MIFIGU-103812 format. One record per residue (C-alpha): x, y, z. Coordinates in steps of 0.25 Angstrom, whole numbers, padded with zeros to 4 digits, always signed. Example, Ala and Ser with C-alpha at 12.3 -4.5 7.8 and 13.67 -1.06 7.14 Angstrom:
BEGIN
+0049-0018+0031+0055-0004+0029
END
This chain:
BEGIN
+0103+0108+0163+0097+0121+0159+0090+0128+0170+0085+0140+0161+0077+0138+0148+0081+0147+0135+0070+0155+0129+0062+0148+0118+0065+0159+0108+0078+0166+0107+0072+0179+0103+0062+0178+0115+0050+0180+0104+0044+0175+0092+0047+0180+0078+0037+0191+0074+0029+0190+0061+0038+0202+0055+0050+0194+0058+0045+0181+0051+0040+0190+0039+0054+0196+0038+0060+0182+0037+0050+0178+0027+0054+0190+0019+0068+0188+0019+0067+0173+0014+0058+0178+0003+0067+0190-0001+0080+0190-0010+0088+0192+0002+0087+0178+0006+0091+0173-0008+0105+0168-0002+0098+0160+0010+0098+0146+0007+0093+0135+0016+0092+0143+0029+0081+0141+0039+0075+0155+0043+0067+0155+0055+0058+0166+0062+0055+0160+0075+0062+0169+0085+0073+0159+0089+0064+0149+0096+0073+0137+0102+0066+0124+0102+0075+0118+0113+0078+0129+0123+0089+0121+0130
END
């Protein structure tokens, strides 16, 4: 059994609005034209099950 819990976020913080905008700009740009079927998330690495 685990005696110590892991942090809920791998980055120890939430994503900033600027980081979310950067992701949106990438997805809307020509640079992402070869991206197909990928899930992009800007959530700071939150772990739903910390065990």
